[in-house]
DSSP file (Angstrom, degrees, kcal/mol; ACC not computed):
  #  RESIDUE AA STRUCTURE BP1 BP2  ACC     N-H-->O    O-->H-N    N-H-->O    O-->H-N    TCO  KAPPA ALPHA  PHI   PSI    X-CA   Y-CA   Z-CA
    1    1 A M              0   0    0      0, 0.0     2,-0.4     0, 0.0   135,-0.0   0.000 360.0 360.0 360.0 120.1  -96.3 -117.5    7.0
    2    2 A N        -     0   0    0     35,-0.1    35,-0.1    36,-0.0    34,-0.1  -0.674 360.0-173.8 -79.0 127.2  -95.4 -116.1   10.3
    3    3 A L        -     0   0    0     -2,-0.4    35,-0.1    33,-0.2    33,-0.0  -0.968  20.5-120.5-124.8 141.8  -98.5 -115.2   12.5
    4    4 A P    >>  -     0   0    0      0, 0.0     3,-1.5     0, 0.0     4,-0.9  -0.245  32.8 -99.0 -71.6 163.6  -98.5 -113.5   15.8
    5    5 A T  H >> S+     0   0    0      1,-0.3     4,-2.3     2,-0.2     3,-0.6   0.910 120.4  64.3 -47.2 -46.9 -100.0 -114.9   19.0
    6    6 A Q  H 3> S+     0   0    0      1,-0.3     4,-1.4     2,-0.2    -1,-0.3   0.806  97.3  55.3 -52.2 -32.5 -103.1 -112.9   18.5
    7    7 A S  H <> S+     0   0    0     -3,-1.5     4,-2.3     2,-0.2    -1,-0.3   0.944 110.5  45.8 -59.8 -48.4 -103.9 -114.9   15.3
    8    8 A F  H <X S+     0   0    0     -4,-0.9     4,-2.2    -3,-0.6    -2,-0.2   0.831 110.6  51.8 -74.0 -30.2 -103.7 -118.1   17.2
    9    9 A L  H  X S+     0   0    0     -4,-2.3     4,-1.6     2,-0.2    -1,-0.3   0.810 108.4  51.7 -72.8 -24.6 -105.8 -116.9   20.1
   10   10 A A  H  X S+     0   0    0     -4,-1.4     4,-1.8    -5,-0.3    -2,-0.2   0.900 110.4  50.0 -69.9 -43.0 -108.5 -115.7   17.7
   11   11 A L  H  X S+     0   0    0     -4,-2.3     4,-1.8     1,-0.2    -2,-0.2   0.893 107.3  52.5 -61.6 -38.8 -108.3 -119.3   16.3
   12   12 A A  H  X S+     0   0    0     -4,-2.2     4,-2.3     2,-0.2    -1,-0.2   0.906 107.9  53.2 -66.0 -38.1 -108.7 -120.8   19.8
   13   13 A A  H  X S+     0   0    0     -4,-1.6     4,-0.7     1,-0.2    -1,-0.2   0.900 106.5  51.7 -60.5 -40.3 -111.8 -118.6   20.3
   14   14 A I  H  < S+     0   0    0     -4,-1.8     3,-0.4     1,-0.2     4,-0.3   0.866 110.7  49.1 -62.6 -40.2 -113.2 -120.0   17.1
   15   15 A A  H >< S+     0   0    0     -4,-1.8     3,-0.6     1,-0.2     5,-0.4   0.867 111.7  49.4 -67.9 -41.4 -112.6 -123.6   18.4
   16   16 A W  H >< S+     0   0    0     -4,-2.3     3,-2.1     1,-0.2    -1,-0.2   0.592  84.1  89.1 -74.4 -10.7 -114.2 -122.8   21.7
   17   17 A V  T 3< S+     0   0    0     -4,-0.7    -1,-0.2    -3,-0.4    -2,-0.1   0.830  84.1  55.6 -68.7 -28.5 -117.4 -121.3   20.3
   18   18 A D  T <  S-     0   0    0     -3,-0.6    -1,-0.3    -4,-0.3    -2,-0.1   0.511 125.8 -98.7 -77.6   1.0 -119.2 -124.7   20.2
   19   19 A G  S <  S+     0   0    0     -3,-2.1     2,-0.3     1,-0.1    -2,-0.1   0.258  94.8  54.6 100.9 -10.7 -118.5 -125.2   23.9
   20   20 A S        -     0   0    0     -5,-0.4     2,-0.7     2,-0.0    -2,-0.3  -0.989  69.8-129.0-151.1 159.6 -115.5 -127.4   23.8
   21   21 A M        -     0   0    0     -2,-0.3    -5,-0.1    29,-0.1    -6,-0.0  -0.896  31.2-143.7-112.2 105.0 -112.1 -127.6   22.4
   22   22 A Q     >  -     0   0    0     -2,-0.7     4,-2.5    -7,-0.2     5,-0.2  -0.213  19.3-118.7 -62.4 151.2 -111.7 -130.9   20.6
   23   23 A K  H  > S+     0   0    0      1,-0.2     4,-2.6     2,-0.2     5,-0.2   0.878 117.4  53.9 -55.8 -40.3 -108.3 -132.7   20.8
   24   24 A K  H  > S+     0   0    0      2,-0.2     4,-2.5     1,-0.2     5,-0.2   0.901 109.0  49.7 -60.3 -39.6 -108.0 -132.5   17.0
   25   25 A E  H  > S+     0   0    0      1,-0.2     4,-2.7     2,-0.2    -2,-0.2   0.977 113.1  45.0 -59.4 -60.0 -108.6 -128.6   17.3
   26   26 A A  H  X S+     0   0    0     -4,-2.5     4,-2.5     1,-0.2     5,-0.3   0.878 113.1  50.8 -62.6 -39.8 -106.1 -128.2   20.0
   27   27 A T  H  X S+     0   0    0     -4,-2.6     4,-2.3     1,-0.2    -1,-0.2   0.920 113.8  44.9 -61.4 -44.7 -103.4 -130.4   18.1
   28   28 A G  H  X S+     0   0    0     -4,-2.5     4,-2.2     2,-0.2    -2,-0.2   0.880 113.9  49.5 -66.5 -39.7 -103.9 -128.5   14.8
   29   29 A L  H  X S+     0   0    0     -4,-2.7     4,-2.3    -5,-0.2    -2,-0.2   0.949 112.8  45.8 -64.8 -52.8 -103.8 -125.1   16.6
   30   30 A L  H  X S+     0   0    0     -4,-2.5     4,-2.2     1,-0.2    -2,-0.2   0.878 113.6  49.2 -62.3 -41.4 -100.6 -125.9   18.5
   31   31 A R  H  X S+     0   0    0     -4,-2.3     4,-2.9    -5,-0.3    -1,-0.2   0.939 109.8  50.9 -61.7 -45.3  -98.9 -127.4   15.5
   32   32 A A  H  X S+     0   0    0     -4,-2.2     4,-1.6     1,-0.2    -2,-0.2   0.915 111.5  49.9 -58.6 -44.8  -99.8 -124.3   13.4
   33   33 A A  H  <>S+     0   0    0     -4,-2.3     5,-1.5     2,-0.2     3,-0.2   0.923 111.7  46.8 -60.8 -47.6  -98.3 -122.0   16.2
   34   34 A R  H ><5S+     0   0    0     -4,-2.2     3,-1.7     1,-0.2    -2,-0.2   0.930 112.6  49.0 -60.2 -49.3  -95.1 -124.0   16.4
   35   35 A E  H 3<5S+     0   0    0     -4,-2.9    -1,-0.2     1,-0.3    -2,-0.2   0.734 102.0  64.6 -68.4 -18.6  -94.6 -124.0   12.6
   36   36 A S  T 3<5S-     0   0    0     -4,-1.6    -1,-0.3    -3,-0.2    -2,-0.2   0.511 117.7-112.4 -79.7  -2.6  -95.3 -120.3   12.5
   37   37 A G  T < 5 +     0   0    0     -3,-1.7    -3,-0.2     1,-0.2    -2,-0.1   0.633  58.1 160.4  90.1  12.1  -92.1 -119.8   14.5
   38   38 A L      < -     0   0    0     -5,-1.5    -1,-0.2     1,-0.1    -2,-0.0  -0.346  39.7-112.9 -68.6 146.2  -93.6 -118.6   17.8
   39   39 A G     >  -     0   0    0      1,-0.1     4,-2.7    -2,-0.0     5,-0.2  -0.210  32.0 -96.8 -76.7 172.9  -91.4 -118.9   20.9
   40   40 A A  H  > S+     0   0    0      1,-0.2     4,-2.0     2,-0.2     5,-0.1   0.782 122.0  54.9 -67.5 -26.1  -92.1 -121.1   23.8
   41   41 A D  H  > S+     0   0    0      2,-0.2     4,-2.0     1,-0.2    -1,-0.2   0.955 111.9  46.3 -69.0 -51.9  -93.8 -118.4   26.0
   42   42 A D  H  > S+     0   0    0      2,-0.2     4,-2.4     1,-0.2    -2,-0.2   0.913 111.6  48.5 -60.8 -47.3  -96.2 -117.7   23.1
   43   43 A V  H  X S+     0   0    0     -4,-2.7     4,-2.7     1,-0.2    -1,-0.2   0.898 109.7  55.6 -60.9 -35.5  -97.0 -121.4   22.4
   44   44 A A  H  X S+     0   0    0     -4,-2.0     4,-2.1    -5,-0.2    -2,-0.2   0.913 106.1  49.9 -65.7 -36.7  -97.6 -121.8   26.2
   45   45 A A  H  X S+     0   0    0     -4,-2.0     4,-1.8     1,-0.2    -1,-0.2   0.901 112.9  46.4 -64.5 -42.9 -100.1 -119.0   26.1
   46   46 A I  H  X S+     0   0    0     -4,-2.4     4,-0.8     1,-0.2    -1,-0.2   0.904 109.4  53.9 -65.4 -34.2 -101.9 -120.7   23.2
   47   47 A E  H >X S+     0   0    0     -4,-2.7     3,-0.9     1,-0.2     4,-0.6   0.905 106.5  51.8 -61.1 -43.0 -101.7 -124.0   24.9
   48   48 A R  H >X S+     0   0    0     -4,-2.1     4,-1.7     1,-0.3     3,-1.1   0.876 106.7  56.1 -63.5 -35.7 -103.5 -122.4   27.9
   49   49 A A  H 3< S+     0   0    0     -4,-1.8    -1,-0.3     1,-0.2    -2,-0.2   0.663 101.0  56.9 -73.7 -11.6 -106.2 -121.1   25.5
   50   50 A T  H << S+     0   0    0     -3,-0.9    -1,-0.2    -4,-0.8    -2,-0.2   0.643 113.0  41.0 -84.1 -13.3 -106.8 -124.6   24.3
   51   51 A K  H << S+     0   0    0     -3,-1.1     2,-0.4    -4,-0.6    -2,-0.2   0.701 117.5  44.8-105.2 -23.7 -107.6 -125.6   28.0
   52   52 A S  S  < S-     0   0    0     -4,-1.7    -1,-0.2     0, 0.0   -36,-0.1  -0.984  94.2-102.2-126.6 127.2 -109.6 -122.5   29.1
   53   53 A R        -     0   0    0     -2,-0.4     2,-0.3    -3,-0.1   -40,-0.1  -0.070  36.4-168.7 -48.2 142.4 -112.4 -120.9   27.1
   54   54 A L        -     0   0    0    -42,-0.2     2,-0.3    -5,-0.2   -38,-0.2  -0.997  12.2-138.8-135.2 131.8 -111.4 -117.7   25.3
   55   55 A E    >   -     0   0    0     -2,-0.3     3,-1.5     1,-0.1     4,-0.1  -0.720  17.2-128.8 -95.8 150.8 -113.9 -115.3   23.6
   56   56 A L  G >  S+     0   0    0     -2,-0.3     3,-2.9     1,-0.3    -1,-0.1   0.894 109.3  64.5 -55.6 -46.2 -113.2 -113.7   20.3
   57   57 A T  G 3  S+     0   0    0      1,-0.3    -1,-0.3   -44,-0.1   -47,-0.0   0.688  95.5  62.5 -53.4 -20.1 -114.0 -110.3   21.9
   58   58 A D  G <  S+     0   0    0     -3,-1.5     2,-0.4   -49,-0.1    -1,-0.3   0.492  91.0  78.0 -88.1  -4.8 -110.9 -110.9   24.1
   59   59 A V    <   -     0   0    0     -3,-2.9     2,-0.7    -4,-0.1   -53,-0.0  -0.886  69.9-145.3-110.9 135.5 -108.5 -110.9   21.2
   60   60 A E        +     0   0    0     -2,-0.4   -50,-0.1     1,-0.1    -3,-0.1  -0.854  28.5 162.6 -96.9 117.8 -107.2 -107.8   19.5
   61   61 A V    >   +     0   0    0     -2,-0.7     3,-1.5     1,-0.1    -1,-0.1   0.466  48.6  95.4-112.3  -3.3 -106.8 -108.6   15.8
   62   62 A A  T 3  S+     0   0    0      1,-0.2    -1,-0.1     7,-0.0     7,-0.1   0.840  78.6  60.6 -60.7 -31.9 -106.7 -104.9   14.4
   63   63 A P  T 3  S+     0   0    0      0, 0.0    -1,-0.2     0, 0.0    -2,-0.1   0.633  81.2 109.0 -69.0  -8.7 -102.8 -104.8   14.4
   64   64 A L  S <  S-     0   0    0     -3,-1.5    -3,-0.0     1,-0.1   -61,-0.0  -0.297  73.4-113.2 -69.5 148.4 -102.4 -107.6   12.1
   65   65 A S     >  -     0   0    0      1,-0.1     4,-2.4    82,-0.0     5,-0.2  -0.250  32.0-103.4 -68.5 168.6 -101.2 -107.0    8.5
   66   66 A E  H  > S+     0   0    0      1,-0.2     4,-2.0     2,-0.2     5,-0.2   0.907 122.5  48.5 -63.0 -43.6 -103.5 -107.6    5.6
   67   67 A S  H  > S+     0   0    0      2,-0.2     4,-2.2     1,-0.2    -1,-0.2   0.879 111.8  51.3 -65.9 -37.7 -101.8 -111.0    4.7
   68   68 A Q  H  > S+     0   0    0      1,-0.2     4,-3.0     2,-0.2     5,-0.2   0.916 106.6  52.3 -67.8 -39.2 -102.0 -112.1    8.3
   69   69 A K  H  X S+     0   0    0     -4,-2.4     4,-2.6     1,-0.2    -2,-0.2   0.941 112.7  45.0 -60.4 -44.2 -105.6 -111.3    8.6
   70   70 A V  H  X S+     0   0    0     -4,-2.0     4,-2.5     2,-0.2    -1,-0.2   0.895 115.1  47.9 -69.7 -34.0 -106.3 -113.4    5.4
   71   71 A F  H  X S+     0   0    0     -4,-2.2     4,-3.1     2,-0.2    -1,-0.2   0.920 111.2  50.5 -66.3 -45.8 -104.1 -116.2    6.7
   72   72 A T  H  X S+     0   0    0     -4,-3.0     4,-2.3     2,-0.2    -2,-0.2   0.910 112.0  48.2 -59.2 -49.4 -105.8 -116.1   10.1
   73   73 A Y  H  X S+     0   0    0     -4,-2.6     4,-2.5    -5,-0.2    -2,-0.2   0.948 109.7  51.8 -61.4 -45.6 -109.3 -116.3    8.4
   74   74 A A  H  X S+     0   0    0     -4,-2.5     4,-2.3     1,-0.2    -2,-0.2   0.960 111.7  46.4 -58.7 -48.1 -108.2 -119.2    6.2
   75   75 A L  H  X S+     0   0    0     -4,-3.1     4,-3.1     1,-0.2    -1,-0.2   0.884 110.1  53.6 -61.0 -34.2 -107.0 -121.2    9.3
   76   76 A A  H  X S+     0   0    0     -4,-2.3     4,-2.9     2,-0.2    -1,-0.2   0.912 106.9  52.9 -62.5 -40.5 -110.1 -120.3   11.2
   77   77 A A  H  X S+     0   0    0     -4,-2.5     4,-0.6     1,-0.2    -2,-0.2   0.896 114.5  41.3 -66.6 -35.3 -112.1 -121.7    8.3
   78   78 A W  H >X S+     0   0    0     -4,-2.3     3,-0.7    -5,-0.2     4,-0.7   0.915 114.6  51.6 -70.1 -42.3 -110.1 -125.0    8.4
   79   79 A L  H >< S+     0   0    0     -4,-3.1     3,-0.6     1,-0.3     4,-0.4   0.846 103.3  57.8 -64.2 -37.6 -110.1 -125.2   12.1
   80   80 A A  H 3< S+     0   0    0     -4,-2.9    -1,-0.3     1,-0.2     7,-0.3   0.785 114.8  37.1 -61.3 -26.1 -113.9 -124.7   12.3
   81   81 A Q  H X< S+     0   0    0     -3,-0.7     3,-1.6    -4,-0.6    -1,-0.2   0.448  88.7  94.9-106.5  -0.9 -114.4 -127.8   10.2
   82   82 A V  T << S+     0   0    0     -4,-0.7    -1,-0.1    -3,-0.6    -2,-0.1   0.798  81.9  55.8 -63.3 -30.2 -111.6 -130.0   11.5
   83   83 A D  T 3  S-     0   0    0     -4,-0.4    -1,-0.3     2,-0.3    -2,-0.1   0.460 122.0-106.7 -78.1  -1.8 -113.9 -131.7   14.1
   84   84 A G  S <  S+     0   0    0     -3,-1.6     2,-0.4     1,-0.1    -2,-0.1   0.211  94.1  73.4  96.2 -16.4 -116.2 -132.7   11.1
   85   85 A V        -     0   0    0     -5,-0.2     2,-0.7     2,-0.0    -2,-0.3  -0.996  59.5-155.6-135.1 140.4 -119.0 -130.3   11.9
   86   86 A V        -     0   0    0     -2,-0.4    -5,-0.1    -5,-0.1    -6,-0.1  -0.923  27.4-151.6-108.2 109.5 -119.3 -126.6   11.5
   87   87 A S     >  -     0   0    0     -2,-0.7     4,-2.6    -7,-0.3     5,-0.2  -0.262  24.9-110.0 -78.6 170.5 -122.0 -125.5   13.9
   88   88 A Q  H  > S+     0   0    0      1,-0.2     4,-2.6     2,-0.2     5,-0.2   0.935 121.3  52.7 -60.7 -44.0 -124.2 -122.5   13.5
   89   89 A S  H  > S+     0   0    0      1,-0.2     4,-2.2     2,-0.2    -1,-0.2   0.877 109.2  51.3 -68.4 -38.4 -122.4 -120.7   16.3
   90   90 A E  H  > S+     0   0    0      2,-0.2     4,-2.5     1,-0.2    -1,-0.2   0.934 108.6  50.0 -57.6 -47.7 -119.1 -121.4   14.5
   91   91 A S  H  X S+     0   0    0     -4,-2.6     4,-2.1     2,-0.2    -2,-0.2   0.937 110.8  49.4 -56.4 -48.7 -120.4 -120.0   11.4
   92   92 A E  H  X S+     0   0    0     -4,-2.6     4,-2.0     1,-0.2    -1,-0.2   0.879 112.0  47.9 -57.6 -37.9 -121.6 -116.8   13.1
   93   93 A T  H  X S+     0   0    0     -4,-2.2     4,-2.7     2,-0.2    -1,-0.2   0.841 106.3  57.3 -82.5 -24.7 -118.3 -116.4   14.8
   94   94 A M  H  X S+     0   0    0     -4,-2.5     4,-2.8    -5,-0.2    -1,-0.2   0.956 108.7  48.4 -49.4 -51.4 -116.5 -116.9   11.5
   95   95 A A  H  X S+     0   0    0     -4,-2.1     4,-1.9     1,-0.2    -2,-0.2   0.861 111.4  48.5 -66.0 -37.4 -118.6 -114.0   10.2
   96   96 A T  H  X S+     0   0    0     -4,-2.0     4,-3.0     2,-0.2     5,-0.2   0.909 111.6  49.9 -66.5 -42.1 -117.7 -111.9   13.3
   97   97 A L  H  X S+     0   0    0     -4,-2.7     4,-2.4     2,-0.2    -2,-0.2   0.936 109.8  51.8 -60.1 -44.9 -114.0 -112.7   12.8
   98   98 A G  H  X>S+     0   0    0     -4,-2.8     5,-2.4     1,-0.2     4,-0.6   0.899 112.2  46.0 -58.3 -44.6 -114.3 -111.8    9.2
   99   99 A D  H ><5S+     0   0    0     -4,-1.9     3,-0.7    -5,-0.2    -1,-0.2   0.907 111.6  49.1 -69.5 -39.9 -115.8 -108.5   10.1
  100  100 A R  H 3<5S+     0   0    0     -4,-3.0    -2,-0.2     1,-0.2    -1,-0.2   0.854 111.4  52.1 -70.8 -28.5 -113.3 -107.7   12.9
  101  101 A L  H 3<5S-     0   0    0     -4,-2.4    -1,-0.2    -5,-0.2    -2,-0.2   0.667 111.0-127.2 -73.9 -16.2 -110.5 -108.5   10.4
  102  102 A G  T <<5 +     0   0    0     -3,-0.7     2,-0.5    -4,-0.6    -3,-0.2   0.806  53.1 157.4  72.5  26.9 -112.1 -106.1    8.0
  103  103 A L      < -     0   0    0     -5,-2.4    -1,-0.2    -6,-0.2     2,-0.1  -0.760  39.0-126.9 -92.0 125.6 -112.2 -108.7    5.2
  104  104 A A    >>  -     0   0    0     -2,-0.5     4,-1.9     1,-0.1     3,-1.7  -0.420  28.8-107.2 -65.5 145.7 -114.7 -108.5    2.3
  105  105 A E  H 3> S+     0   0    0      1,-0.3     4,-2.6     2,-0.2     5,-0.2   0.785 116.9  53.0 -45.5 -39.4 -116.9 -111.4    1.5
  106  106 A P  H 3> S+     0   0    0      0, 0.0     4,-1.8     0, 0.0    -1,-0.3   0.860 110.3  47.6 -68.1 -27.8 -115.0 -112.4   -1.6
  107  107 A I  H <> S+     0   0    0     -3,-1.7     4,-2.5     2,-0.2     5,-0.2   0.929 110.5  52.2 -72.0 -40.6 -111.8 -112.5    0.2
  108  108 A R  H  X S+     0   0    0     -4,-1.9     4,-2.5     1,-0.2     5,-0.2   0.925 112.2  47.6 -56.2 -47.6 -113.4 -114.6    3.1
  109  109 A K  H  X S+     0   0    0     -4,-2.6     4,-2.2    -5,-0.2    -1,-0.2   0.882 113.9  44.9 -72.2 -32.2 -114.7 -117.0    0.4
  110  110 A R  H  X S+     0   0    0     -4,-1.8     4,-2.2     2,-0.2    -1,-0.2   0.851 113.3  51.2 -74.9 -32.6 -111.4 -117.4   -1.4
  111  111 A A  H  X S+     0   0    0     -4,-2.5     4,-1.9     2,-0.2    -2,-0.2   0.910 112.5  45.3 -67.3 -44.3 -109.5 -117.7    1.9
  112  112 A A  H  X S+     0   0    0     -4,-2.5     4,-2.5    -5,-0.2    -2,-0.2   0.930 113.3  51.2 -67.7 -43.9 -111.9 -120.5    3.1
  113  113 A A  H  X S+     0   0    0     -4,-2.2     4,-2.2    -5,-0.2    -2,-0.2   0.893 108.4  51.1 -64.5 -34.8 -111.7 -122.2   -0.3
  114  114 A A  H  X S+     0   0    0     -4,-2.2     4,-1.9     2,-0.2    -1,-0.2   0.905 109.2  50.3 -65.3 -38.0 -108.0 -122.2   -0.3
  115  115 A A  H  X S+     0   0    0     -4,-1.9     4,-2.0     1,-0.2    -2,-0.2   0.911 112.3  49.5 -66.9 -38.5 -108.0 -123.7    3.2
  116  116 A N  H  X S+     0   0    0     -4,-2.5     4,-1.7     2,-0.2    -1,-0.2   0.824 103.1  59.1 -65.2 -30.1 -110.4 -126.4    1.9
  117  117 A D  H  < S+     0   0    0     -4,-2.2     4,-0.4     1,-0.2     3,-0.3   0.954 109.6  43.5 -59.6 -46.9 -108.2 -127.1   -1.1
  118  118 A I  H >< S+     0   0    0     -4,-1.9     3,-1.6     1,-0.2    -2,-0.2   0.893 109.1  57.0 -64.7 -40.9 -105.4 -128.0    1.2
  119  119 A A  H 3< S+     0   0    0     -4,-2.0    -1,-0.2     1,-0.3    -2,-0.2   0.813 101.9  58.2 -56.1 -36.1 -107.7 -130.0    3.5
  120  120 A C  T 3< S+     0   0    0     -4,-1.7    -1,-0.3    -3,-0.3    -2,-0.2   0.582  84.7 101.2 -76.4 -12.5 -108.7 -132.2    0.5
  121  121 A L  S X  S-     0   0    0     -3,-1.6     3,-2.9    -4,-0.4     4,-0.3  -0.306  97.5 -70.3 -66.3 154.6 -105.1 -133.2   -0.2
  122  122 A P  T 3  S+     0   0    0      0, 0.0    -1,-0.2     0, 0.0    -2,-0.1  -0.269 123.3   0.2 -49.8 123.8 -104.1 -136.7    1.0
  123  123 A G  T >  S+     0   0    0     -3,-0.1     3,-1.7    -4,-0.1     6,-0.3   0.346  98.5 121.7  79.7  -4.7 -104.0 -136.6    4.8
  124  124 A G  T <   +     0   0    0     -3,-2.9    -4,-0.2     1,-0.3     7,-0.1   0.644  60.9  65.6 -62.9 -18.9 -105.0 -132.9    4.8
  125  125 A G  T 3  S+     0   0    0     -4,-0.3    -1,-0.3    -6,-0.1    -6,-0.1   0.558  87.8  86.4 -78.8 -12.2 -108.0 -133.4    6.9
  126  126 A K  S X> S-     0   0    0     -3,-1.7     3,-2.2     1,-0.1     4,-1.3  -0.810  74.8-140.9 -93.0 124.1 -105.7 -134.5    9.8
  127  127 A P  T 34 S+     0   0    0      0, 0.0     3,-0.2     0, 0.0    -1,-0.1   0.819 100.9  55.7 -55.3 -33.9 -104.4 -131.8   12.0
  128  128 A E  T 34 S+     0   0    0      1,-0.2    -4,-0.1     3,-0.0    -3,-0.0   0.609 117.0  34.4 -75.1  -7.0 -101.0 -133.5   12.3
  129  129 A L  T <4 S+     0   0    0     -3,-2.2    -1,-0.2    -6,-0.3    -5,-0.1   0.401  81.6 131.8-127.0  -2.3 -100.5 -133.6    8.6
  130  130 A Y     <  -     0   0    0     -4,-1.3     2,-1.1    -3,-0.2     3,-0.2  -0.267  58.8-126.7 -50.7 136.0 -102.2 -130.3    7.4
  131  131 A D     >  +     0   0    0      1,-0.2     4,-2.2   -13,-0.1     5,-0.1  -0.717  33.4 173.2 -91.1  84.2  -99.9 -128.4    5.0
  132  132 A F  H  > S+     0   0    0     -2,-1.1     4,-2.0     1,-0.2    -1,-0.2   0.869  81.9  47.8 -62.6 -38.4  -99.7 -124.9    6.5
  133  133 A Q  H  > S+     0   0    0      2,-0.2     4,-2.1     1,-0.2    -1,-0.2   0.831 108.8  55.4 -77.5 -26.0  -97.1 -123.7    4.1
  134  134 A G  H  > S+     0   0    0      2,-0.2     4,-3.0     1,-0.2    -2,-0.2   0.906 106.5  51.8 -64.4 -42.0  -99.2 -125.2    1.2
  135  135 A L  H  X S+     0   0    0     -4,-2.2     4,-2.6     2,-0.2     5,-0.3   0.933 108.1  51.1 -59.3 -45.0 -102.1 -123.0    2.5
  136  136 A A  H  X S+     0   0    0     -4,-2.0     4,-1.5     1,-0.2    -2,-0.2   0.924 112.4  47.1 -65.7 -40.2  -99.8 -120.0    2.4
  137  137 A T  H  X S+     0   0    0     -4,-2.1     4,-1.8     2,-0.2    -1,-0.2   0.936 111.8  49.5 -60.2 -47.2  -98.9 -120.8   -1.2
  138  138 A R  H  X S+     0   0    0     -4,-3.0     4,-2.4     1,-0.2     5,-0.3   0.874 107.7  54.4 -62.1 -36.1 -102.5 -121.3   -2.2
  139  139 A L  H  X S+     0   0    0     -4,-2.6     4,-2.3     1,-0.2    -1,-0.2   0.878 106.1  52.4 -64.8 -36.3 -103.6 -118.0   -0.6
  140  140 A R  H  < S+     0   0    0     -4,-1.5    -1,-0.2    -5,-0.3    -2,-0.2   0.865 113.2  46.0 -71.5 -33.1 -100.9 -116.2   -2.7
  141  141 A E  H  < S+     0   0    0     -4,-1.8    -2,-0.2     1,-0.2    -1,-0.2   0.868 117.7  38.3 -77.3 -30.8 -102.3 -117.8   -5.7
  142  142 A R  H  < S+     0   0    0     -4,-2.4    -2,-0.2     1,-0.2    -3,-0.2   0.719 130.3  32.0 -87.4 -21.0 -105.9 -117.2   -5.1
  143  143 A L    ><  +     0   0    0     -4,-2.3     3,-2.8    -5,-0.3    -1,-0.2  -0.321  65.0 158.5-128.8  55.0 -105.3 -113.8   -3.7
  144  144 A P  T 3  S+     0   0    0      0, 0.0    -1,-0.1     0, 0.0    -4,-0.1   0.735  72.8  65.0 -53.3 -22.7 -102.2 -112.3   -5.5
  145  145 A Q  T 3  S+     0   0    0     -3,-0.1     2,-0.5     2,-0.0    -5,-0.1   0.636  79.8  93.4 -80.5  -6.6 -103.4 -108.8   -4.5
  146  146 A I    <         0   0    0     -3,-2.8    -3,-0.1    -7,-0.2     0, 0.0  -0.702 360.0 360.0 -85.4 126.9 -102.9 -109.4   -0.8
  147  147 A K              0   0    0     -2,-0.5    -1,-0.1     0, 0.0    -2,-0.0   0.368 360.0 360.0-114.1 360.0  -99.4 -108.3    0.4
């Protein structure tokens, strides 16, 4: 699934919400951006967002397609737990992200469950091994109505 830069900037904001960007979070975020097919300038912008705090309110997510919104939310659910702890502030920001993306609660739950399914695969908990294409496939299985 190809995602625009805005998706990854929103993900960076999720990672920053607990006050720091863990190395695992930055690694996973940058790997996902590269695998999404973003160009060097876009990846550089995302890398800057891993080094300097970004707020979710600074990112425009409205132009995303429905499938990009769902994939962004699923990746956010994965990224929020990649450091081993989902803080209260991360949970609250995930809710805000879901609201800003216009995703109904059942869609959010299925997207997060799909991300967790992939994270539970061998090596899936490691950002350098997470199967982003597997997540796209799982989302299509769990949410066939999303185009």
